[in-house]
N, CA, C and O atoms as a GROMACS GRO file, in nm:
protein
  596
    1UNK      N    1   7.875   9.099   8.456
    1UNK     CA    2   7.922   9.194   8.556
    1UNK      C    3   7.925   9.124   8.692
    1UNK      O    4   7.834   9.048   8.725
    2UNK      N    5   8.030   9.150   8.771
    2UNK     CA    6   8.042   9.090   8.903
    2UNK      C    7   7.975   9.177   9.007
    2UNK      O    8   7.961   9.298   8.989
    3UNK      N    9   7.934   9.115   9.114
    3UNK     CA   10   7.867   9.185   9.222
    3UNK      C   11   7.970   9.240   9.318
    3UNK      O   12   8.073   9.176   9.342
    4UNK      N   13   7.944   9.356   9.374
    4UNK     CA   14   8.036   9.415   9.471
    4UNK      C   15   8.014   9.349   9.607
    4UNK      O   16   7.919   9.381   9.678
    5UNK      N   17   8.100   9.257   9.641
    5UNK     CA   18   8.091   9.190   9.770
    5UNK      C   19   8.223   9.199   9.843
    5UNK      O   20   8.328   9.192   9.780
    6UNK      N   21   8.220   9.214   9.974
    6UNK     CA   22   8.344   9.222  10.048
    6UNK      C   23   8.411   9.085  10.055
    6UNK      O   24   8.344   8.981  10.053
    7UNK      N   25   8.542   9.088  10.062
    7UNK     CA   26   8.616   8.965  10.085
    7UNK      C   27   8.597   8.863   9.975
    7UNK      O   28   8.585   8.744  10.003
    8UNK      N   29   8.593   8.909   9.853
    8UNK     CA   30   8.563   8.819   9.743
    8UNK      C   31   8.686   8.753   9.684
    8UNK      O   32   8.680   8.696   9.575
    9UNK      N   33   8.797   8.759   9.755
    9UNK     CA   34   8.916   8.691   9.710
    9UNK      C   35   8.966   8.742   9.576
    9UNK      O   36   8.987   8.662   9.484
   10UNK      N   37   8.986   8.871   9.563
   10UNK     CA   38   9.040   8.925   9.441
   10UNK      C   39   8.937   8.996   9.354
   10UNK      O   40   8.972   9.043   9.246
   11UNK      N   41   8.813   9.004   9.398
   11UNK     CA   42   8.712   9.079   9.325
   11UNK      C   43   8.750   9.227   9.331
   11UNK      O   44   8.753   9.285   9.439
   12UNK      N   45   8.779   9.286   9.219
   12UNK     CA   46   8.824   9.424   9.216
   12UNK      C   47   8.713   9.524   9.243
   12UNK      O   48   8.739   9.644   9.253
   13UNK      N   49   8.589   9.478   9.255
   13UNK     CA   50   8.478   9.570   9.276
   13UNK      C   51   8.433   9.575   9.422
   13UNK      O   52   8.349   9.658   9.456
   14UNK      N   53   8.484   9.488   9.508
   14UNK     CA   54   8.446   9.488   9.648
   14UNK      C   55   8.566   9.516   9.737
   14UNK      O   56   8.680   9.502   9.695
   15UNK      N   57   8.537   9.556   9.858
   15UNK     CA   58   8.645   9.578   9.954
   15UNK      C   59   8.703   9.445   9.999
   15UNK      O   60   8.629   9.347  10.011
   16UNK      N   61   8.832   9.438  10.023
   16UNK     CA   62   8.890   9.314  10.075
   16UNK      C   63   8.843   9.289  10.218
   16UNK      O   64   8.813   9.383  10.291
   17UNK      N   65   8.835   9.162  10.256
   17UNK     CA   66   8.797   9.127  10.393
   17UNK      C   67   8.913   9.159  10.488
   17UNK      O   68   9.024   9.189  10.444
   18UNK      N   69   8.886   9.152  10.617
   18UNK     CA   70   8.993   9.174  10.713
   18UNK      C   71   9.100   9.065  10.701
   18UNK      O   72   9.217   9.090  10.727
   19UNK      N   73   9.059   8.944  10.663
   19UNK     CA   74   9.157   8.838  10.642
   19UNK      C   75   9.254   8.876  10.530
   19UNK      O   76   9.376   8.859  10.543
   20UNK      N   77   9.198   8.927  10.422
   20UNK     CA   78   9.281   8.968  10.309
   20UNK      C   79   9.374   9.084  10.346
   20UNK      O   80   9.488   9.090  10.301
   21UNK      N   81   9.324   9.176  10.427
   21UNK     CA   82   9.408   9.286  10.471
   21UNK      C   83   9.522   9.237  10.558
   21UNK      O   84   9.636   9.281  10.542
   22UNK      N   85   9.494   9.146  10.651
   22UNK     CA   86   9.602   9.094  10.736
   22UNK      C   87   9.706   9.022  10.652
   22UNK      O   88   9.826   9.033  10.680
   23UNK      N   89   9.663   8.948  10.551
   23UNK     CA   90   9.758   8.884  10.461
   23UNK      C   91   9.841   8.990  10.388
   23UNK      O   92   9.962   8.974  10.371
   24UNK      N   93   9.777   9.096  10.344
   24UNK     CA   94   9.849   9.204  10.275
   24UNK      C   95   9.949   9.270  10.369
   24UNK      O   96  10.059   9.305  10.327
   25UNK      N   97   9.912   9.288  10.496
   25UNK     CA   98  10.005   9.347  10.593
   25UNK      C   99  10.131   9.261  10.607
   25UNK      O  100  10.240   9.313  10.632
   26UNK      N  101  10.115   9.131  10.592
   26UNK     CA  102  10.229   9.039  10.600
   26UNK      C  103  10.302   9.026  10.467
   26UNK      O  104  10.406   8.961  10.459
   27UNK      N  105  10.247   9.087  10.362
   27UNK     CA  106  10.306   9.078  10.230
   27UNK      C  107  10.268   8.952  10.156
   27UNK      O  108  10.322   8.925  10.048
   28UNK      N  109  10.175   8.874  10.211
   28UNK     CA  110  10.137   8.745  10.152
   28UNK      C  111  10.040   8.758  10.037
   28UNK      O  112  10.043   8.677   9.944
   29UNK      N  113   9.955   8.859  10.040
   29UNK     CA  114   9.845   8.863   9.946
   29UNK      C  115   9.849   8.985   9.854
   29UNK      O  116   9.752   9.014   9.784
   30UNK      N  117   9.961   9.056   9.855
   30UNK     CA  118   9.969   9.177   9.774
   30UNK      C  119   9.961   9.142   9.626
   30UNK      O  120   9.924   9.226   9.544
   31UNK      N  121   9.995   9.019   9.592
   31UNK     CA  122   9.990   8.977   9.452
   31UNK      C  123   9.849   8.946   9.407
   31UNK      O  124   9.827   8.910   9.291
   32UNK      N  125   9.751   8.959   9.497
   32UNK     CA  126   9.612   8.930   9.460
   32UNK      C  127   9.563   9.026   9.353
   32UNK      O  128   9.466   8.998   9.282
   33UNK      N  129   9.630   9.137   9.340
   33UNK     CA  130   9.592   9.233   9.238
   33UNK      C  131   9.490   9.336   9.284
   33UNK      O  132   9.464   9.432   9.212
   34UNK      N  133   9.433   9.318   9.403
   34UNK     CA  134   9.334   9.415   9.451
   34UNK      C  135   9.407   9.544   9.488
   34UNK      O  136   9.501   9.540   9.568
   35UNK      N  137   9.367   9.657   9.432
   35UNK     CA  138   9.436   9.783   9.459
   35UNK      C  139   9.439   9.820   9.608
   35UNK      O  140   9.537   9.877   9.655
   36UNK      N  141   9.332   9.790   9.681
   36UNK     CA  142   9.330   9.822   9.824
   36UNK      C  143   9.429   9.734   9.899
   36UNK      O  144   9.498   9.784   9.989
   37UNK      N  145   9.438   9.606   9.865
   37UNK     CA  146   9.535   9.516   9.930
   37UNK      C  147   9.678   9.560   9.899
   37UNK      O  148   9.765   9.552   9.986
   38UNK      N  149   9.703   9.605   9.779
   38UNK     CA  150   9.837   9.651   9.744
   38UNK      C  151   9.874   9.775   9.825
   38UNK      O  152   9.987   9.787   9.872
   39UNK      N  153   9.781   9.867   9.840
   39UNK     CA  154   9.807   9.986   9.923
   39UNK      C  155   9.824   9.947  10.070
   39UNK      O  156   9.909  10.003  10.139
   40UNK      N  157   9.744   9.851  10.117
   40UNK     CA  158   9.756   9.804  10.255
   40UNK      C  159   9.895   9.745  10.278
   40UNK      O  160   9.955   9.767  10.384
   41UNK      N  161   9.945   9.671  10.182
   41UNK     CA  162  10.080   9.614  10.192
   41UNK      C  163  10.183   9.726  10.204
   41UNK      O  164  10.275   9.717  10.285
   42UNK      N  165  10.168   9.829  10.123
   42UNK     CA  166  10.259   9.943  10.128
   42UNK      C  167  10.254  10.015  10.262
   42UNK      O  168  10.358  10.054  10.316
   43UNK      N  169  10.134  10.033  10.317
   43UNK     CA  170  10.120  10.095  10.448
   43UNK      C  171  10.189  10.012  10.556
   43UNK      O  172  10.259  10.066  10.642
   44UNK      N  173  10.171   9.881  10.550
   44UNK     CA  174  10.234   9.794  10.649
   44UNK      C  175  10.386   9.801  10.642
   44UNK      O  176  10.453   9.802  10.744
   45UNK      N  177  10.438   9.806  10.521
   45UNK     CA  178  10.584   9.817  10.507
   45UNK      C  179  10.635   9.945  10.572
   45UNK      O  180  10.740   9.945  10.636
   46UNK      N  181  10.561  10.052  10.556
   46UNK     CA  182  10.602  10.178  10.618
   46UNK      C  183  10.593  10.173  10.770
   46UNK      O  184  10.676  10.231  10.839
   47UNK      N  185  10.493  10.103  10.822
   47UNK     CA  186  10.476  10.094  10.968
   47UNK      C  187  10.574   9.995  11.032
   47UNK      O  188  10.610  10.012  11.148
   48UNK      N  189  10.616   9.894  10.959
   48UNK     CA  190  10.705   9.792  11.016
   48UNK      C  191  10.844   9.844  11.046
   48UNK      O  192  10.906   9.805  11.145
   49UNK      N  193  10.893   9.931  10.963
   49UNK     CA  194  11.030   9.978  10.976
   49UNK      C  195  11.039  10.093  11.077
   49UNK      O  196  10.950  10.178  11.085
   50UNK      N  197  11.147  10.093  11.152
   50UNK     CA  198  11.176  10.207  11.241
   50UNK      C  199  11.251  10.310  11.159
   50UNK      O  200  11.363  10.284  11.115
   51UNK      N  201  11.192  10.426  11.137
   51UNK     CA  202  11.250  10.528  11.050
   51UNK      C  203  11.324  10.632  11.131
   51UNK      O  204  11.280  10.668  11.240
   52UNK      N  205  11.439  10.680  11.081
   52UNK     CA  206  11.508  10.791  11.149
   52UNK      C  207  11.426  10.918  11.136
   52UNK      O  208  11.347  10.933  11.043
   53UNK      N  209  11.444  11.008  11.229
   53UNK     CA  210  11.368  11.134  11.228
   53UNK      C  211  11.377  11.208  11.095
   53UNK      O  212  11.281  11.271  11.051
   54UNK      N  213  11.492  11.199  11.032
   54UNK     CA  214  11.512  11.271  10.907
   54UNK      C  215  11.422  11.219  10.796
   54UNK      O  216  11.404  11.288  10.695
   55UNK      N  217  11.365  11.101  10.810
   55UNK     CA  218  11.280  11.042  10.707
   55UNK      C  219  11.131  11.047  10.743
   55UNK      O  220  11.047  11.008  10.661
   56UNK      N  221  11.097  11.093  10.861
   56UNK     CA  222  10.958  11.091  10.907
   56UNK      C  223  10.864  11.169  10.816
   56UNK      O  224  10.751  11.125  10.792
   57UNK      N  225  10.907  11.282  10.766
   57UNK     CA  226  10.821  11.362  10.679
   57UNK      C  227  10.794  11.287  10.548
   57UNK      O  228  10.681  11.288  10.499
   58UNK      N  229  10.895  11.225  10.493
   58UNK     CA  230  10.879  11.147  10.370
   58UNK      C  231  10.785  11.028  10.393
   58UNK      O  232  10.700  10.999  10.308
   59UNK      N  233  10.800  10.961  10.506
   59UNK     CA  234  10.713  10.848  10.539
   59UNK      C  235  10.568  10.895  10.554
   59UNK      O  236  10.476  10.829  10.505
   60UNK      N  237  10.548  11.008  10.619
   60UNK     CA  238  10.413  11.063  10.636
   60UNK      C  239  10.352  11.096  10.499
   60UNK      O  240  10.233  11.073  10.477
   61UNK      N  241  10.432  11.148  10.408
   61UNK     CA  242  10.383  11.179  10.274
   61UNK      C  243  10.345  11.051  10.199
   61UNK      O  244  10.243  11.047  10.130
   62UNK      N  245  10.426  10.947  10.212
   62UNK     CA  246  10.396  10.820  10.146
   62UNK      C  247  10.269  10.758  10.203
   62UNK      O  248  10.185  10.707  10.129
   63UNK      N  249  10.256  10.762  10.336
   63UNK     CA  250  10.134  10.710  10.398
   63UNK      C  251  10.012  10.787  10.349
   63UNK      O  252   9.911  10.727  10.314
   64UNK      N  253  10.022  10.919  10.346
   64UNK     CA  254   9.910  11.002  10.299
   64UNK      C  255   9.873  10.967  10.155
   64UNK      O  256   9.755  10.964  10.120
   65UNK      N  257   9.973  10.942  10.072
   65UNK     CA  258   9.946  10.907   9.932
   65UNK      C  259   9.874  10.772   9.922
   65UNK      O  260   9.783  10.757   9.842
   66UNK      N  261   9.916  10.675  10.003
   66UNK     CA  262   9.851  10.544  10.002
   66UNK      C  263   9.709  10.552  10.057
   66UNK      O  264   9.618  10.490  10.002
   67UNK      N  265   9.690  10.627  10.163
   67UNK     CA  266   9.555  10.647  10.219
   67UNK      C  267   9.465  10.713  10.115
   67UNK      O  268   9.350  10.673  10.097
   68UNK      N  269   9.518  10.814  10.047
   68UNK     CA  270   9.442  10.881   9.943
   68UNK      C  271   9.409  10.787   9.828
   68UNK      O  272   9.299  10.792   9.773
   69UNK      N  273   9.503  10.700   9.791
   69UNK     CA  274   9.478  10.603   9.683
   69UNK      C  275   9.364  10.508   9.721
   69UNK      O  276   9.280  10.475   9.638
   70UNK      N  277   9.363  10.464   9.846
   70UNK     CA  278   9.254  10.377   9.893
   70UNK      C  279   9.122  10.451   9.887
   70UNK      O  280   9.022  10.398   9.838
   71UNK      N  281   9.120  10.574   9.937
   71UNK     CA  282   8.997  10.652   9.939
   71UNK      C  283   8.948  10.685   9.799
   71UNK      O  284   8.828  10.688   9.773
   72UNK      N  285   9.040  10.710   9.708
   72UNK     CA  286   9.003  10.737   9.569
   72UNK      C  287   8.940  10.612   9.507
   72UNK      O  288   8.839  10.622   9.438
   73UNK      N  289   9.000  10.496   9.531
   73UNK     CA  290   8.944  10.371   9.480
   73UNK      C  291   8.805  10.348   9.540
   73UNK      O  292   8.711  10.314   9.468
   74UNK      N  293   8.794  10.367   9.670
   74UNK     CA  294   8.665  10.344   9.737
   74UNK      C  295   8.558  10.440   9.686
   74UNK      O  296   8.442  10.401   9.670
   75UNK      N  297   8.595  10.564   9.660
   75UNK     CA  298   8.498  10.660   9.609
   75UNK      C  299   8.441  10.616   9.474
   75UNK      O  300   8.326  10.646   9.442
   76UNK      N  301   8.521  10.546   9.397
   76UNK     CA  302   8.477  10.501   9.265
   76UNK      C  303   8.403  10.367   9.269
   76UNK      O  304   8.328  10.335   9.176
   77UNK      N  305   8.424  10.287   9.375
   77UNK     CA  306   8.373  10.150   9.375
   77UNK      C  307   8.277  10.115   9.489
   77UNK      O  308   8.212  10.011   9.485
   78UNK      N  309   8.269  10.201   9.590
   78UNK     CA  310   8.188  10.169   9.708
   78UNK      C  311   8.079  10.275   9.723
   78UNK      O  312   8.103  10.394   9.703
   79UNK      N  313   7.961  10.229   9.758
   79UNK     CA  314   7.847  10.320   9.775
   79UNK      C  315   7.882  10.430   9.874
   79UNK      O  316   7.932  10.403   9.983
   80UNK      N  317   7.855  10.551   9.837
   80UNK     CA  318   7.894  10.670   9.914
   80UNK      C  319   7.835  10.670  10.056
   80UNK      O  320   7.900  10.719  10.148
   81UNK      N  321   7.715  10.619  10.074
   81UNK     CA  322   7.650  10.627  10.206
   81UNK      C  323   7.716  10.538  10.310
   81UNK      O  324   7.678  10.541  10.427
   82UNK      N  325   7.815  10.457  10.269
   82UNK     CA  326   7.878  10.370  10.368
   82UNK      C  327   7.977  10.445  10.455
   82UNK      O  328   8.027  10.390  10.553
   83UNK      N  329   8.006  10.569  10.422
   83UNK     CA  330   8.095  10.647  10.508
   83UNK      C  331   8.012  10.710  10.618
   83UNK      O  332   7.931  10.799  10.593
   84UNK      N  333   8.034  10.664  10.737
   84UNK     CA  334   7.961  10.718  10.851
   84UNK      C  335   8.034  10.841  10.905
   84UNK      O  336   8.158  10.840  10.910
   85UNK      N  337   7.964  10.944  10.945
   85UNK     CA  338   8.029  11.063  11.000
   85UNK      C  339   8.112  11.026  11.124
   85UNK      O  340   8.068  10.947  11.208
   86UNK      N  341   8.231  11.082  11.133
   86UNK     CA  342   8.315  11.062  11.250
   86UNK      C  343   8.398  10.935  11.249
   86UNK      O  344   8.476  10.914  11.341
   87UNK      N  345   8.384  10.849  11.148
   87UNK     CA  346   8.461  10.724  11.148
   87UNK      C  347   8.587  10.735  11.066
   87UNK      O  348   8.669  10.643  11.067
   88UNK      N  349   8.606  10.844  10.993
   88UNK     CA  350   8.723  10.858  10.909
   88UNK      C  351   8.704  10.786  10.778
   88UNK      O  352   8.596  10.735  10.747
   89UNK      N  353   8.809  10.783  10.702
   89UNK     CA  354   8.801  10.724  10.569
   89UNK      C  355   8.838  10.577  10.571
   89UNK      O  356   8.890  10.525  10.670
   90UNK      N  357   8.810  10.510  10.459
   90UNK     CA  358   8.851  10.371  10.444
   90UNK      C  359   9.003  10.361  10.458
   90UNK      O  360   9.054  10.275  10.530
   91UNK      N  361   9.074  10.450  10.390
   91UNK     CA  362   9.220  10.448  10.394
   91UNK      C  363   9.275  10.472  10.534
   91UNK      O  364   9.371  10.408  10.574
   92UNK      N  365   9.214  10.564  10.607
   92UNK     CA  366   9.260  10.592  10.744
   92UNK      C  367   9.239  10.471  10.833
   92UNK      O  368   9.324  10.442  10.918
   93UNK      N  369   9.129  10.399  10.815
   93UNK     CA  370   9.104  10.279  10.896
   93UNK      C  371   9.209  10.171  10.863
   93UNK      O  372   9.262  10.107  10.953
   94UNK      N  373   9.237  10.153  10.735
   94UNK     CA  374   9.337  10.053  10.696
   94UNK      C  375   9.475  10.094  10.747
   94UNK      O  376   9.553  10.007  10.787
   95UNK      N  377   9.505  10.223  10.747
   95UNK     CA  378   9.632  10.270  10.801
   95UNK      C  379   9.643  10.237  10.950
   95UNK      O  380   9.748  10.194  10.997
   96UNK      N  381   9.534  10.258  11.024
   96UNK     CA  382   9.535  10.224  11.167
   96UNK      C  383   9.553  10.073  11.186
   96UNK      O  384   9.625  10.030  11.276
   97UNK      N  385   9.488   9.994  11.100
   97UNK     CA  386   9.506   9.848  11.108
   97UNK      C  387   9.650   9.808  11.078
   97UNK      O  388   9.706   9.722  11.146
   98UNK      N  389   9.710   9.870  10.977
   98UNK     CA  390   9.849   9.839  10.941
   98UNK      C  391   9.943   9.874  11.056
   98UNK      O  392  10.035   9.798  11.087
   99UNK      N  393   9.919   9.987  11.120
   99UNK     CA  394  10.002  10.027  11.234
   99UNK      C  395   9.984   9.929  11.350
   99UNK      O  396  10.081   9.890  11.415
  100UNK      N  397   9.860   9.889  11.376
  100UNK     CA  398   9.833   9.794  11.485
  100UNK      C  399   9.893   9.657  11.455
  100UNK      O  400   9.944   9.591  11.546
  101UNK      N  401   9.888   9.614  11.330
  101UNK     CA  402   9.947   9.485  11.292
  101UNK      C  403  10.099   9.488  11.311
  101UNK      O  404  10.157   9.393  11.362
  102UNK      N  405  10.161   9.598  11.271
  102UNK     CA  406  10.306   9.611  11.289
  102UNK      C  407  10.342   9.613  11.438
  102UNK      O  408  10.439   9.549  11.479
  103UNK      N  409  10.264   9.686  11.517
  103UNK     CA  410  10.291   9.693  11.661
  103UNK      C  411  10.269   9.557  11.728
  103UNK      O  412  10.348   9.518  11.814
  104UNK      N  413  10.165   9.485  11.689
  104UNK     CA  414  10.138   9.354  11.748
  104UNK      C  415  10.249   9.255  11.715
  104UNK      O  416  10.293   9.180  11.802
  105UNK      N  417  10.293   9.256  11.591
  105UNK     CA  418  10.402   9.165  11.551
  105UNK      C  419  10.531   9.200  11.623
  105UNK      O  420  10.601   9.112  11.671
  106UNK      N  421  10.563   9.328  11.630
  106UNK     CA  422  10.684   9.374  11.699
  106UNK      C  423  10.677   9.335  11.847
  106UNK      O  424  10.776   9.290  11.904
  107UNK      N  425  10.562   9.354  11.909
  107UNK     CA  426  10.546   9.321  12.051
  107UNK      C  427  10.561   9.171  12.073
  107UNK      O  428  10.623   9.129  12.171
  108UNK      N  429  10.505   9.092  11.986
  108UNK     CA  430  10.518   8.947  11.997
  108UNK      C  431  10.664   8.903  11.989
  108UNK      O  432  10.706   8.810  12.058
  109UNK      N  433  10.741   8.970  11.905
  109UNK     CA  434  10.883   8.934  11.888
  109UNK      C  435  10.971   8.981  12.002
  109UNK      O  436  11.078   8.924  12.024
  110UNK      N  437  10.928   9.084  12.074
  110UNK     CA  438  11.015   9.144  12.174
  110UNK      C  439  10.968   9.127  12.318
  110UNK      O  440  11.038   9.167  12.411
  111UNK      N  441  10.851   9.071  12.338
  111UNK     CA  442  10.795   9.058  12.473
  111UNK      C  443  10.758   8.913  12.501
  111UNK      O  444  10.758   8.828  12.412
  112UNK      N  445  10.726   8.887  12.626
  112UNK     CA  446  10.679   8.754  12.665
  112UNK      C  447  10.546   8.728  12.596
  112UNK      O  448  10.450   8.802  12.617
  113UNK      N  449  10.539   8.622  12.513
  113UNK     CA  450  10.416   8.596  12.438
  113UNK      C  451  10.294   8.574  12.528
  113UNK      O  452  10.180   8.589  12.483
  114UNK      N  453  10.317   8.537  12.654
  114UNK     CA  454  10.205   8.514  12.745
  114UNK      C  455  10.168   8.640  12.822
  114UNK      O  456  10.074   8.639  12.901
  115UNK      N  457  10.240   8.749  12.798
  115UNK     CA  458  10.221   8.871  12.875
  115UNK      C  459  10.103   8.956  12.831
  115UNK      O  460  10.048   8.938  12.722
  116UNK      N  461  10.067   9.047  12.917
  116UNK     CA  462   9.954   9.137  12.893
  116UNK      C  463   9.981   9.233  12.777
  116UNK      O  464   9.889   9.271  12.705
  117UNK      N  465  10.106   9.272  12.760
  117UNK     CA  466  10.140   9.365  12.652
  117UNK      C  467  10.109   9.304  12.516
  117UNK      O  468  10.053   9.371  12.429
  118UNK      N  469  10.147   9.178  12.497
  118UNK     CA  470  10.119   9.109  12.371
  118UNK      C  471   9.969   9.094  12.351
  118UNK      O  472   9.916   9.118  12.243
  119UNK      N  473   9.901   9.054  12.458
  119UNK     CA  474   9.756   9.038  12.450
  119UNK      C  475   9.688   9.169  12.412
  119UNK      O  476   9.598   9.171  12.328
  120UNK      N  477   9.731   9.278  12.475
  120UNK     CA  478   9.670   9.409  12.447
  120UNK      C  479   9.694   9.451  12.302
  120UNK      O  480   9.604   9.506  12.238
  121UNK      N  481   9.813   9.426  12.250
  121UNK     CA  482   9.845   9.465  12.112
  121UNK      C  483   9.759   9.387  12.012
  121UNK      O  484   9.708   9.445  11.916
  122UNK      N  485   9.744   9.256  12.035
  122UNK     CA  486   9.664   9.176  11.942
  122UNK      C  487   9.515   9.202  11.958
  122UNK      O  488   9.439   9.190  11.862
  123UNK      N  489   9.473   9.239  12.079
  123UNK     CA  490   9.333   9.276  12.100
  123UNK      C  491   9.300   9.406  12.027
  123UNK      O  492   9.192   9.420  11.970
  124UNK      N  493   9.394   9.500  12.029
  124UNK     CA  494   9.373   9.626  11.956
  124UNK      C  495   9.359   9.600  11.806
  124UNK      O  496   9.274   9.658  11.740
  125UNK      N  497   9.444   9.512  11.753
  125UNK     CA  498   9.433   9.477  11.611
  125UNK      C  499   9.300   9.407  11.583
  125UNK      O  500   9.236   9.435  11.481
  126UNK      N  501   9.260   9.317  11.671
  126UNK     CA  502   9.132   9.246  11.652
  126UNK      C  503   9.014   9.342  11.652
  126UNK      O  504   8.920   9.325  11.574
  127UNK      N  505   9.018   9.444  11.737
  127UNK     CA  506   8.910   9.543  11.740
  127UNK      C  507   8.902   9.619  11.608
  127UNK      O  508   8.793   9.646  11.558
  128UNK      N  509   9.017   9.655  11.553
  128UNK     CA  510   9.017   9.724  11.424
  128UNK      C  511   8.970   9.632  11.311
  128UNK      O  512   8.899   9.675  11.221
  129UNK      N  513   9.011   9.505  11.317
  129UNK     CA  514   8.965   9.408  11.216
  129UNK      C  515   8.814   9.389  11.224
  129UNK      O  516   8.747   9.380  11.122
  130UNK      N  517   8.761   9.384  11.346
  130UNK     CA  518   8.616   9.373  11.366
  130UNK      C  519   8.545   9.496  11.309
  130UNK      O  520   8.440   9.484  11.246
  131UNK      N  521   8.603   9.612  11.331
  131UNK     CA  522   8.546   9.734  11.274
  131UNK      C  523   8.547   9.731  11.122
  131UNK      O  524   8.453   9.777  11.058
  132UNK      N  525   8.655   9.677  11.065
  132UNK     CA  526   8.661   9.666  10.919
  132UNK      C  527   8.554   9.569  10.868
  132UNK      O  528   8.494   9.593  10.763
  133UNK      N  529   8.532   9.461  10.941
  133UNK     CA  530   8.426   9.367  10.901
  133UNK      C  531   8.291   9.438  10.897
  133UNK      O  532   8.212   9.416  10.805
  134UNK      N  533   8.265   9.522  10.995
  134UNK     CA  534   8.140   9.600  10.995
  134UNK      C  535   8.133   9.693  10.875
  134UNK      O  536   8.028   9.705  10.812
  135UNK      N  537   8.244   9.758  10.844
  135UNK     CA  538   8.248   9.849  10.729
  135UNK      C  539   8.216   9.774  10.600
  135UNK      O  540   8.140   9.823  10.517
  136UNK      N  541   8.275   9.656  10.583
  136UNK     CA  542   8.253   9.581  10.459
  136UNK      C  543   8.110   9.527  10.449
  136UNK      O  544   8.057   9.515  10.339
  137UNK      N  545   8.049   9.496  10.562
  137UNK     CA  546   7.910   9.451  10.560
  137UNK      C  547   7.819   9.564  10.513
  137UNK      O  548   7.732   9.542  10.429
  138UNK      N  549   7.840   9.683  10.567
  138UNK     CA  550   7.759   9.798  10.526
  138UNK      C  551   7.786   9.832  10.380
  138UNK      O  552   7.693   9.866  10.306
  139UNK      N  553   7.912   9.822  10.338
  139UNK     CA  554   7.946   9.853  10.199
  139UNK      C  555   7.883   9.753  10.102
  139UNK      O  556   7.847   9.790   9.990
  140UNK      N  557   7.868   9.628  10.145
  140UNK     CA  558   7.808   9.526  10.058
  140UNK      C  559   7.658   9.544  10.044
  140UNK      O  560   7.598   9.501   9.946
  141UNK      N  561   7.597   9.609  10.143
  141UNK     CA  562   7.452   9.627  10.142
  141UNK      C  563   7.422   9.773  10.178
  141UNK      O  564   7.371   9.800  10.287
  142UNK      N  565   7.454   9.866  10.090
  142UNK     CA  566   7.444  10.008  10.124
  142UNK      C  567   7.302  10.057  10.150
  142UNK      O  568   7.284  10.165  10.206
  143UNK      N  569   7.203   9.981  10.109
  143UNK     CA  570   7.066  10.028  10.126
  143UNK      C  571   7.006   9.991  10.259
  143UNK      O  572   6.892  10.027  10.287
  144UNK      N  573   7.080   9.919  10.343
  144UNK     CA  574   7.025   9.880  10.474
  144UNK      C  575   7.006   9.999  10.565
  144UNK      O  576   6.927   9.990  10.659
  145UNK      N  577   7.074  10.110  10.541
  145UNK     CA  578   7.054  10.229  10.623
  145UNK      C  579   6.917  10.289  10.602
  145UNK      O  580   6.860  10.346  10.695
  146UNK      N  581   6.862  10.277  10.482
  146UNK     CA  582   6.729  10.332  10.454
  146UNK      C  583   6.623  10.261  10.536
  146UNK      O  584   6.523  10.322  10.575
  147UNK      N  585   6.644  10.133  10.564
  147UNK     CA  586   6.549  10.055  10.644
  147UNK      C  587   6.552  10.102  10.789
  147UNK      O  588   6.448  10.107  10.855
  148UNK      N  589   6.671  10.137  10.838
  148UNK     CA  590   6.686  10.179  10.977
  148UNK      C  591   6.635  10.320  11.001
  148UNK      O  592   6.593  10.353  11.112
  149UNK      N  593   6.638  10.405  10.898
  149UNK     CA  594   6.598  10.546  10.916
  149UNK      C  595   6.450  10.564  10.937
  149UNK      O  596   6.403  10.676  10.953
   0.00000   0.00000   0.00000
């Protein structure tokens, strides 16, 4: 039996690292086979494209389905106590990361790369990636909360 560790490069029992998620957002690592990375890739595809208003409801439904798929997987594979009140779900965090990655890439392509707008977009993505790193650390060691209590 394999151990549930984050960022295990394809370990189906652990959460992917933020590096793996960023690769999935770019479509590079969706073939890793990790269900969360595959859903992350799908979320990124939805965030990258500019959708006409007539398709917004359909896109929202697809995003909700992918977020739900991530949360369903996490409920079966990740210790329940790793969900902190007020932080939202694993899927919602990955959705925010996918949106930030799409916005950062779009900003880099359309703005001065040395400008504050580009810096702010990539800083926002980095903050979400850092938050994901914290989530995966807690998920890898779910009993550390008992020590703090």
